[in-house]
C-alpha positions in Angstrom: 58.9 -36.3 19.0 58.0 -35.3 22.6 60.7 -34.0 24.9 60.8 -35.4 28.4 59.7 -32.0 29.9 56.5 -32.2 27.8 55.4 -35.5 29.3 53.8 -35.7 32.7 56.3 -37.1 35.3 54.2 -40.2 36.0 54.2 -41.1 32.2 57.9 -40.5 31.5 58.6 -44.2 31.7 56.9 -44.5 28.2 59.8 -42.6 26.6 62.2 -45.5 27.3 59.8 -48.5 27.3 59.4 -51.1 24.6 56.3 -53.1 23.9 56.2 -56.9 24.3 53.3 -58.7 22.6 52.2 -62.0 21.1 50.9 -60.2 18.0 52.9 -60.7 14.8 53.6 -57.3 13.1 53.1 -58.9 9.7 49.4 -58.8 10.4 49.3 -55.0 10.8 48.0 -52.8 8.1 49.6 -49.5 7.0 47.7 -47.6 9.8 49.1 -50.1 12.4 45.8 -51.9 13.0 46.0 -55.6 13.7 44.0 -57.4 11.1 44.1 -61.0 12.3 41.2 -62.3 14.5 43.1 -63.3 17.6 42.3 -63.8 21.2 43.2 -61.0 23.6 41.9 -62.0 27.0 41.9 -64.9 29.5 38.1 -64.9 29.2 38.4 -65.8 25.5 39.2 -69.4 26.3 36.5 -71.5 24.7 35.9 -69.0 21.9 36.6 -69.4 18.2 39.4 -67.6 16.4 40.1 -68.2 12.7 38.2 -71.5 12.9 40.0 -72.8 16.0 38.6 -72.9 19.6 41.1 -71.5 22.1 41.7 -74.2 24.7 43.0 -73.6 28.2 46.2 -75.6 27.3 46.8 -73.3 24.2 46.3 -70.3 26.4 48.8 -71.6 29.0 51.5 -71.9 26.3 51.2 -68.2 25.5 50.9 -67.2 29.1 54.0 -69.1 29.9 56.0 -67.1 27.3 54.9 -63.8 28.9 55.8 -65.1 32.4 59.2 -66.3 31.1 59.8 -62.9 29.5 59.1 -61.1 32.8 61.4 -63.5 34.6 64.1 -63.0 32.1 63.9 -59.2 32.3 64.4 -59.2 36.1 67.1 -61.9 36.1 69.0 -60.4 33.2 69.2 -57.2 35.2 70.2 -59.0 38.5 67.0 -58.0 40.2 66.1 -60.3 43.0 63.3 -58.3 44.7 60.4 -56.8 42.9 58.2 -54.0 44.1 54.5 -54.2 43.2 53.0 -50.7 42.6 49.7 -49.3 41.4 47.9 -52.4 42.7 44.2 -53.0 42.2 42.6 -56.3 43.1 39.6 -57.7 41.2 38.3 -60.2 43.7 35.1 -60.8 41.7 37.3 -62.3 38.9 39.3 -64.5 41.2 37.2 -67.7 40.7 38.0 -67.8 36.9 41.7 -68.0 37.6 41.5 -71.8 37.6 44.6 -72.4 39.7 44.5 -73.1 43.5 48.2 -72.0 43.9 47.4 -68.7 42.2 44.3 -68.2 44.4 46.3 -68.9 47.5 49.1 -66.5 46.4 46.5 -63.8 45.6 45.4 -63.9 49.3 49.0 -63.5 50.4 49.6 -60.7 47.9 46.9 -58.6 49.6 49.5 -58.0 52.3 52.7 -57.9 50.3 54.3 -55.2 48.3 57.7 -56.7 47.7 58.1 -60.2 46.2 60.7 -62.5 44.8 61.2 -63.0 41.1 59.2 -66.3 41.3 56.4 -64.4 43.0 56.6 -61.7 40.3 55.9 -64.6 37.8 52.8 -65.6 39.8 51.8 -62.0 40.0 52.1 -61.8 36.2 49.8 -64.7 35.8 47.2 -63.0 38.0 47.4 -59.9 35.9 47.1 -61.8 32.6 44.1 -63.7 34.0 42.4 -60.4 35.0 42.4 -60.8 38.8 44.9 -58.0 39.4 46.2 -54.8 37.9 49.7 -53.6 38.9 53.2 -52.6 37.8 56.3 -54.5 38.7 59.6 -52.6 39.4 63.0 -53.9 40.5 63.2 -52.9 44.2 66.8 -51.6 43.8 66.4 -49.9 40.4 63.0 -48.4 39.4 64.2 -48.1 35.8 63.7 -51.8 35.5 60.0 -52.4 35.3 57.1 -54.1 33.7 53.8 -52.4 33.0 50.7 -54.3 31.8 48.0 -53.0 29.5 44.9 -54.4 27.9 44.9 -57.2 25.3 48.2 -58.8 26.3 50.4 -55.7 25.9 53.3 -55.5 28.2 55.8 -52.6 28.4 59.4 -53.2 29.6 61.9 -50.7 30.9 65.5 -51.7 31.2 68.9 -50.0 31.0 69.8 -52.5 28.2 66.8 -52.6 25.9 68.6 -53.9 22.8 69.9 -57.0 24.5 66.6 -57.7 26.3 64.5 -57.1 23.2 66.6 -59.5 21.1 66.5 -62.2 23.7 62.7 -61.9 24.2 62.2 -62.3 20.5 64.7 -65.1 20.0 64.0 -67.1 23.2 60.3 -66.7 23.6 59.0 -65.9 20.1 57.3 -62.7 21.4 57.4 -59.5 19.4 58.8 -56.2 20.6 58.6 -52.6 19.4 
């Protein structure tokens, strides 16, 4: 196991983070590879997976679970203001977002770095839909954070990981590790 002094400072958050995903671990093989053919991107809407076409409505159900998990993390930690860091905007992907409220918020976000929890939920939707890349941190406690990765992987940092993990699994049906 790596010691904190062996990990670059900018990556030390990984030592205490846990992963939040929609992928059921029972479909992983002994090497940890996910064996089920499952969608992993907003652009997969309309594509076929295991004989089923992914609809926008089905996508929204999963996206909503992720957004609720982010909201829960911040509210359970009494965080009311969220700092947006490591921002990168993908303006060319904005038209595919399919939501006028999100497109309007995107324009406002160009000039904002601190948002409410509700706005952090909108920011999460923009990230999941590929129009934005960023990290979300509680303004008053940088140890409470959400980091996004490819293929619907999120990483949560919190001072109370056991409680948060259990609630995310029980309330939202997402998987943690």
